[in-house]
SEZADO-869350 format. One line per field, with one value per atom (N, C-alpha, C): atom name; x, y, z; residue number from 1. Coordinates in steps of 0.1 Angstrom, whole numbers, plus 5000, padded with zeros to 4 digits. Layout:
# SEZADO-869350
atome (CA,...)
c1 (X,...)
c2 (Y,...)
c3 (Z,...)
num (NUM,...)
//
This chain:
# SEZADO-869350
atome (N,CA,C,N,CA,C,N,CA,C,N,CA,C,N,CA,C,N,CA,C,N,CA,C,N,CA,C,N,CA,C,N,CA,C,N,CA,C,N,CA,C,N,CA,C,N,CA,C,N,CA,C,N,CA,C,N,CA,C,N,CA,C,N,CA,C,N,CA,C,N,CA,C,N,CA,C,N,CA,C,N,CA,C,N,CA,C,N,CA,C,N,CA,C,N,CA,C,N,CA,C,N,CA,C,N,CA,C,N,CA,C,N,CA,C,N,CA,C,N,CA,C,N,CA,C,N,CA,C,N,CA,C,N,CA,C,N,CA,C,N,CA,C,N,CA,C,N,CA,C,N,CA,C,N,CA,C,N,CA,C,N,CA,C,N,CA,C,N,CA,C,N,CA,C,N,CA,C,N,CA,C,N,CA,C,N,CA,C,N,CA,C,N,CA,C,N,CA,C,N,CA,C,N,CA,C,N,CA,C,N,CA,C,N,CA,C,N,CA,C,N,CA,C,N,CA,C,N,CA,C,N,CA,C,N,CA,C,N,CA,C,N,CA,C,N,CA,C,N,CA,C,N,CA,C,N,CA,C,N,CA,C,N,CA,C,N,CA,C,N,CA,C,N,CA,C,N,CA,C,N,CA,C,N,CA,C,N,CA,C,N,CA,C,N,CA,C,N,CA,C,N,CA,C,N,CA,C,N,CA,C,N,CA,C,N,CA,C,N,CA,C,N,CA,C,N,CA,C,N,CA,C,N,CA,C,N,CA,C,N,CA,C,N,CA,C,N,CA,C,N,CA,C,N,CA,C,N,CA,C,N,CA,C,N,CA,C,N,CA,C,N,CA,C,N,CA,C,N,CA,C,N,CA,C,N,CA,C,N,CA,C,N,CA,C,N,CA,C,N,CA,C,N,CA,C,N,CA,C,N,CA,C,N,CA,C,N,CA,C,N,CA,C,N,CA,C,N,CA,C,N,CA,C,N,CA,C,N,CA,C,N,CA,C,N,CA,C,N,CA,C,N,CA,C,N,CA,C,N,CA,C,N,CA,C,N,CA,C,N,CA,C,N,CA,C,N,CA,C,N,CA,C,N,CA,C,N,CA,C,N,CA,C,N,CA,C,N,CA,C,N,CA,C,N,CA,C,N,CA,C,N,CA,C,N,CA,C,N,CA,C,N,CA,C,N,CA,C,N,CA,C,N,CA,C,N,CA,C,N,CA,C,N,CA,C,N,CA,C,N,CA,C,N,CA,C,N,CA,C,N,CA,C,N,CA,C,N,CA,C,N,CA,C,N,CA,C,N,CA,C,N,CA,C,N,CA,C,N,CA,C,N,CA,C,N,CA,C,N,CA,C,N,CA,C,N,CA,C,N,CA,C,N,CA,C,N,CA,C,N,CA,C,N,CA,C,N,CA,C,N,CA,C,N,CA,C,N,CA,C,N,CA,C,N,CA,C,N,CA,C,N,CA,C,N,CA,C,N,CA,C,N,CA,C,N,CA,C,N,CA,C,N,CA,C,N,CA,C,N,CA,C,N,CA,C,N,CA,C,N,CA,C,N,CA,C,N,CA,C,N,CA,C)
c1 (6884,6877,6864,6861,6848,6839,6827,6818,6807,6805,6794,6783,6773,6763,6750,6740,6727,6722,6728,6724,6728,6736,6741,6729,6720,6708,6708,6699,6699,6697,6704,6703,6712,6720,6729,6743,6749,6762,6771,6783,6794,6806,6812,6826,6835,6844,6853,6866,6871,6884,6894,6904,6915,6928,6937,6951,6957,6967,6972,6978,6984,6990,6980,6968,6957,6947,6949,6938,6936,6947,6946,6939,6943,6938,6923,6920,6906,6897,6903,6896,6893,6903,6900,6893,6894,6887,6872,6869,6855,6849,6856,6851,6849,6858,6856,6844,6842,6831,6817,6817,6805,6802,6813,6812,6807,6812,6808,6793,6788,6773,6765,6772,6765,6760,6767,6763,6771,6766,6773,6780,6793,6802,6807,6805,6810,6821,6833,6845,6849,6848,6853,6867,6876,6890,6898,6903,6912,6926,6927,6940,6948,6942,6950,6943,6950,6944,6936,6925,6917,6924,6933,6941,6949,6954,6962,6952,6941,6931,6926,6923,6919,6929,6942,6952,6952,6950,6950,6937,6926,6913,6914,6920,6921,6930,6941,6950,6942,6932,6925,6911,6911,6900,6886,6886,6874,6868,6855,6848,6847,6856,6857,6845,6837,6825,6815,6816,6807,6811,6823,6829,6830,6826,6828,6835,6843,6851,6848,6848,6848,6863,6871,6885,6889,6893,6896,6911,6919,6934,6942,6937,6945,6947,6936,6937,6945,6944,6951,6966,6970,6984,6990,6983,6988,6987,6978,6975,6967,6961,6953,6947,6941,6935,6944,6943,6951,6947,6954,6950,6937,6937,6926,6915,6905,6894,6881,6881,6868,6863,6850,6843,6847,6849,6854,6850,6847,6846,6858,6865,6877,6874,6877,6875,6888,6887,6899,6908,6903,6911,6903,6911,6904,6897,6900,6893,6880,6877,6865,6853,6847,6836,6824,6822,6811,6811,6823,6824,6822,6827,6825,6810,6804,6789,6781,6784,6777,6780,6792,6795,6788,6787,6779,6764,6759,6744,6742,6751,6750,6751,6760,6762,6751,6745,6734,6721,6720,6709,6709,6721,6723,6720,6713,6709,6703,6692,6687,6681,6679,6674,6685,6697,6708,6711,6714,6718,6732,6734,6746,6753,6766,6774,6784,6784,6794,6805,6818,6829,6838,6841,6852,6865,6875,6887,6896,6895,6902,6898,6891,6887,6900,6910,6923,6929,6929,6935,6927,6914,6905,6910,6914,6918,6931,6939,6951,6948,6937,6933,6922,6915,6904,6904,6899,6898,6887,6888,6879,6864,6860,6846,6840,6849,6844,6843,6852,6851,6838,6836,6824,6811,6811,6799,6796,6807,6806,6801,6807,6804,6789,6785,6771,6761,6765,6758,6756,6768,6768,6759,6761,6753,6738,6734,6720,6715,6723,6719,6717,6727,6726,6714,6711,6699,6687,6686,6674,6673,6685,6685,6685,6684,6684,6696,6707,6720,6729,6740,6749,6761,6766,6779,6789,6801,6812,6823,6827,6837,6850,6861,6873,6881,6887,6896,6906,6917,6927,6924,6920,6916,6927,6940,6951,6954,6949,6952,6941,6931,6919,6919,6917,6915,6903,6904,6893,6879,6879,6867,6861,6870,6865,6860,6867,6862,6848,6846,6833,6822,6825,6815,6812,6823,6821,6812,6815,6807,6792,6789,6774,6767,6775,6769,6767,6773,6773,6763,6757,6749,6757,6769,6778,6792,6801,6815,6822,6829,6836,6851,6857,6872,6877,6886,6891,6906,6909,6924,6928,6919,6923,6913,6916,6908,6906,6896,6887,6875,6868,6855,6845,6837,6827,6814,6808,6795,6785,6774,6764,6756,6752,6744,6730,6727,6714,6712,6724,6723,6715,6715,6708,6693,6689,6674,6670,6679,6676,6677,6682,6683,6671,6663,6652,6656,6649,6653,6651,6660,6659,6646,6641,6629,6633,6623,6625,6633,6644,6652,6649)
c2 (5179,5173,5168,5156,5150,5151,5153,5154,5143,5137,5128,5137,5140,5150,5143,5150,5145,5133,5131,5120,5106,5107,5095,5090,5083,5078,5063,5059,5045,5036,5026,5017,5021,5032,5036,5030,5027,5020,5029,5031,5039,5032,5033,5028,5040,5040,5052,5048,5055,5052,5062,5057,5065,5062,5072,5069,5060,5051,5042,5048,5060,5067,5073,5074,5081,5071,5058,5048,5048,5047,5047,5060,5071,5084,5085,5080,5080,5072,5061,5052,5059,5064,5070,5083,5091,5103,5100,5090,5086,5081,5073,5067,5078,5087,5098,5106,5110,5118,5111,5098,5090,5089,5087,5086,5099,5110,5124,5126,5119,5120,5110,5103,5094,5081,5078,5066,5054,5042,5030,5025,5022,5018,5004,4996,4982,4982,4980,4980,4965,4961,4948,4950,4945,4948,4936,4937,4927,4932,4946,4952,4955,4960,4963,4956,4950,4944,4954,4949,4958,4965,4958,4965,4977,4976,4987,4998,4995,5005,5012,5005,5011,5022,5018,5028,5040,5038,5050,5058,5051,5058,5067,5061,5068,5081,5079,5091,5102,5098,5108,5111,5108,5112,5107,5094,5088,5080,5081,5074,5059,5051,5037,5030,5035,5028,5027,5035,5035,5026,5020,5012,4998,4989,4974,4969,4958,4953,4938,4935,4921,4920,4914,4914,4901,4901,4889,4887,4895,4894,4891,4895,4894,4879,4871,4857,4849,4853,4846,4849,4861,4865,4860,4860,4856,4841,4835,4821,4819,4831,4831,4844,4846,4859,4869,4882,4892,4895,4903,4906,4915,4924,4934,4927,4922,4915,4923,4934,4942,4947,4947,4953,4946,4933,4927,4912,4908,4894,4890,4879,4876,4864,4866,4856,4848,4835,4827,4831,4836,4839,4850,4858,4868,4861,4848,4841,4834,4835,4828,4837,4838,4847,4843,4830,4825,4831,4830,4835,4850,4857,4872,4875,4868,4870,4868,4857,4854,4865,4870,4881,4894,4897,4909,4908,4896,4894,4895,4890,4891,4905,4913,4926,4936,4933,4941,4939,4927,4924,4931,4934,4941,4956,4961,4975,4980,4973,4976,4990,4997,5011,5021,5017,5027,5028,5040,5042,5036,5027,5019,5021,5022,5022,5010,5003,4992,4996,4994,4998,4986,4983,4974,4982,4979,4988,4986,4976,4975,4963,4967,4957,4951,4959,4954,4943,4944,4934,4921,4922,4910,4902,4909,4903,4896,4898,4891,4877,4875,4862,4855,4862,4856,4859,4851,4854,4865,4872,4883,4879,4868,4864,4863,4857,4855,4869,4878,4891,4899,4897,4904,4898,4885,4879,4884,4885,4889,4904,4913,4927,4928,4920,4921,4916,4905,4900,4910,4917,4927,4939,4943,4955,4952,4940,4937,4936,4930,4929,4943,4952,4966,4973,4972,4978,4974,4960,4955,4959,4961,4966,4981,4988,5002,5008,5002,5006,5012,5018,5024,5015,5015,5007,5016,5016,5023,5013,5010,5001,5008,5008,5015,5007,5013,5007,5017,5011,5019,5016,5027,5025,5019,5024,5020,5005,4999,4985,4975,4981,4973,4971,4959,4956,4964,4970,4978,4971,4959,4951,4949,4946,4945,4958,4969,4982,4985,4982,4984,4976,4964,4955,4960,4964,4970,4983,4991,5003,5001,4990,4987,4984,4980,4977,4989,5000,5012,5023,5030,5041,5053,5054,5065,5061,5066,5063,5076,5076,5087,5086,5096,5096,5105,5101,5108,5111,5121,5124,5133,5140,5148,5146,5150,5149,5162,5164,5154,5152,5140,5138,5145,5153,5160,5153,5151,5144,5153,5156,5165,5158,5166,5161,5158,5162,5158,5143,5136,5121,5115,5122,5117,5117,5127,5128,5120,5115,5108,5093,5088,5074,5069,5060,5055,5043,5040,5028,5015,5005,4993,4986,4979,4970,4958,4951,4939,4929,4923,4914,4899)
c3 (4365,4377,4373,4378,4375,4388,4386,4397,4397,4409,4411,4418,4411,4416,4420,4421,4425,4417,4405,4397,4403,4413,4420,4429,4422,4429,4432,4441,4444,4431,4430,4418,4407,4408,4398,4399,4388,4387,4380,4385,4379,4377,4365,4362,4363,4374,4376,4371,4360,4354,4359,4365,4371,4364,4365,4362,4372,4369,4378,4390,4389,4400,4409,4405,4413,4419,4416,4419,4435,4442,4457,4462,4457,4462,4458,4446,4442,4451,4455,4465,4478,4485,4498,4497,4486,4484,4483,4475,4473,4486,4493,4506,4516,4517,4526,4524,4511,4508,4510,4507,4509,4524,4532,4546,4552,4547,4552,4549,4539,4536,4544,4554,4562,4555,4544,4537,4542,4541,4545,4533,4534,4523,4525,4515,4514,4504,4508,4499,4496,4484,4480,4476,4484,4482,4477,4465,4460,4457,4459,4456,4468,4478,4491,4503,4512,4524,4532,4538,4545,4557,4564,4575,4569,4557,4551,4548,4542,4538,4551,4561,4574,4579,4578,4582,4573,4560,4551,4553,4556,4558,4571,4581,4594,4592,4585,4582,4575,4567,4559,4566,4579,4588,4583,4579,4574,4586,4588,4598,4595,4601,4598,4602,4611,4615,4604,4594,4583,4571,4573,4562,4566,4558,4560,4547,4549,4539,4535,4523,4518,4513,4521,4519,4512,4499,4492,4490,4496,4494,4507,4519,4531,4535,4535,4539,4529,4517,4506,4507,4511,4512,4524,4536,4548,4551,4545,4548,4560,4565,4577,4579,4591,4593,4600,4597,4604,4618,4625,4639,4639,4629,4627,4619,4625,4617,4619,4625,4627,4613,4612,4601,4588,4588,4575,4575,4562,4559,4551,4554,4547,4538,4526,4515,4513,4510,4508,4497,4486,4475,4466,4459,4450,4439,4436,4425,4430,4443,4448,4447,4436,4434,4441,4443,4451,4465,4472,4485,4485,4476,4475,4473,4464,4462,4475,4482,4495,4505,4505,4515,4511,4498,4494,4498,4496,4499,4514,4522,4537,4541,4536,4540,4536,4524,4519,4527,4533,4541,4555,4559,4572,4571,4580,4580,4567,4563,4550,4548,4559,4558,4555,4557,4554,4539,4535,4521,4519,4509,4508,4494,4494,4482,4483,4472,4471,4461,4466,4458,4455,4442,4439,4438,4446,4446,4434,4426,4414,4405,4394,4384,4378,4376,4370,4378,4391,4400,4399,4398,4396,4384,4373,4361,4362,4373,4376,4380,4387,4393,4385,4376,4369,4354,4346,4332,4330,4319,4316,4317,4310,4311,4325,4334,4348,4355,4352,4358,4353,4340,4334,4340,4342,4347,4362,4369,4383,4384,4376,4376,4371,4362,4357,4369,4375,4387,4398,4401,4412,4408,4395,4390,4392,4387,4388,4402,4411,4425,4431,4429,4434,4429,4417,4411,4418,4420,4427,4441,4448,4462,4463,4452,4452,4459,4457,4462,4451,4454,4445,4443,4431,4428,4421,4426,4419,4417,4405,4401,4397,4404,4401,4392,4382,4372,4366,4362,4354,4339,4332,4318,4310,4312,4303,4305,4316,4318,4313,4307,4303,4288,4283,4269,4264,4252,4247,4246,4243,4242,4256,4266,4279,4285,4282,4286,4281,4268,4262,4269,4272,4279,4293,4300,4314,4313,4303,4301,4299,4293,4291,4304,4314,4327,4336,4332,4340,4335,4344,4340,4336,4341,4338,4339,4330,4331,4336,4346,4352,4350,4343,4342,4352,4360,4372,4371,4362,4361,4373,4379,4391,4402,4414,4425,4432,4441,4445,4436,4438,4433,4442,4436,4444,4444,4455,4456,4463,4456,4461,4472,4482,4493,4488,4476,4470,4469,4469,4468,4480,4491,4503,4501,4493,4491,4479,4471,4458,4460,4471,4473,4481,4476,4483,4491,4502,4510,4501,4503,4495,4498,4488,4490,4498,4503,4510,4502,4508,4500,4504)
num (1,1,1,2,2,2,3,3,3,4,4,4,5,5,5,6,6,6,7,7,7,8,8,8,9,9,9,10,10,10,11,11,11,12,12,12,13,13,13,14,14,14,15,15,15,16,16,16,17,17,17,18,18,18,19,19,19,20,20,20,21,21,21,22,22,22,23,23,23,24,24,24,25,25,25,26,26,26,27,27,27,28,28,28,29,29,29,30,30,30,31,31,31,32,32,32,33,33,33,34,34,34,35,35,35,36,36,36,37,37,37,38,38,38,39,39,39,40,40,40,41,41,41,42,42,42,43,43,43,44,44,44,45,45,45,46,46,46,47,47,47,48,48,48,49,49,49,50,50,50,51,51,51,52,52,52,53,53,53,54,54,54,55,55,55,56,56,56,57,57,57,58,58,58,59,59,59,60,60,60,61,61,61,62,62,62,63,63,63,64,64,64,65,65,65,66,66,66,67,67,67,68,68,68,69,69,69,70,70,70,71,71,71,72,72,72,73,73,73,74,74,74,75,75,75,76,76,76,77,77,77,78,78,78,79,79,79,80,80,80,81,81,81,82,82,82,83,83,83,84,84,84,85,85,85,86,86,86,87,87,87,88,88,88,89,89,89,90,90,90,91,91,91,92,92,92,93,93,93,94,94,94,95,95,95,96,96,96,97,97,97,98,98,98,99,99,99,100,100,100,101,101,101,102,102,102,103,103,103,104,104,104,105,105,105,106,106,106,107,107,107,108,108,108,109,109,109,110,110,110,111,111,111,112,112,112,113,113,113,114,114,114,115,115,115,116,116,116,117,117,117,118,118,118,119,119,119,120,120,120,121,121,121,122,122,122,123,123,123,124,124,124,125,125,125,126,126,126,127,127,127,128,128,128,129,129,129,130,130,130,131,131,131,132,132,132,133,133,133,134,134,134,135,135,135,136,136,136,137,137,137,138,138,138,139,139,139,140,140,140,141,141,141,142,142,142,143,143,143,144,144,144,145,145,145,146,146,146,147,147,147,148,148,148,149,149,149,150,150,150,151,151,151,152,152,152,153,153,153,154,154,154,155,155,155,156,156,156,157,157,157,158,158,158,159,159,159,160,160,160,161,161,161,162,162,162,163,163,163,164,164,164,165,165,165,166,166,166,167,167,167,168,168,168,169,169,169,170,170,170,171,171,171,172,172,172,173,173,173,174,174,174,175,175,175,176,176,176,177,177,177,178,178,178,179,179,179,180,180,180,181,181,181,182,182,182,183,183,183,184,184,184,185,185,185,186,186,186,187,187,187,188,188,188,189,189,189,190,190,190,191,191,191,192,192,192,193,193,193,194,194,194,195,195,195,196,196,196,197,197,197,198,198,198,199,199,199,200,200,200,201,201,201)
//
């Protein structure tokens, strides 16, 4: 079992490596525990559509009001918007990093006094749509932005599906690498005391 403890402070970036069969469970377990700590969660989803994630989150008693989505797969898969468009920005394609970046910036500007965690639901799925250098540039951009905004970042990935060189480069962007073979991930309530409000953006 891996623990995310009081070291989960504002501006910290985590690379969470999960087994493929546990990736979805790692996602909703992490979101639930962050939500229970009254944190605002921004999920960048390229792996599962946001309506599907909302259904999973509700089944696991997650407060959906604390979760917003930057959904890069639903509009691409459907060719249009779904019926459930609440709490989400829909991106035209998982490969459109410009739109995703704009969406992140807009969401981070909202409610700046709330403690915020940004989650990428699958680095591996991003690599299906984009070459490795583009994914690395995006992860570095996002890591830098979150540090400047004093927010937390958690990037989920399946270690076995990553090229060793790519994994090494991703690791350099993170403050800590978490290997998650079993669940739950435990998050200390000390995190609430260790996150400072973000500076003016």
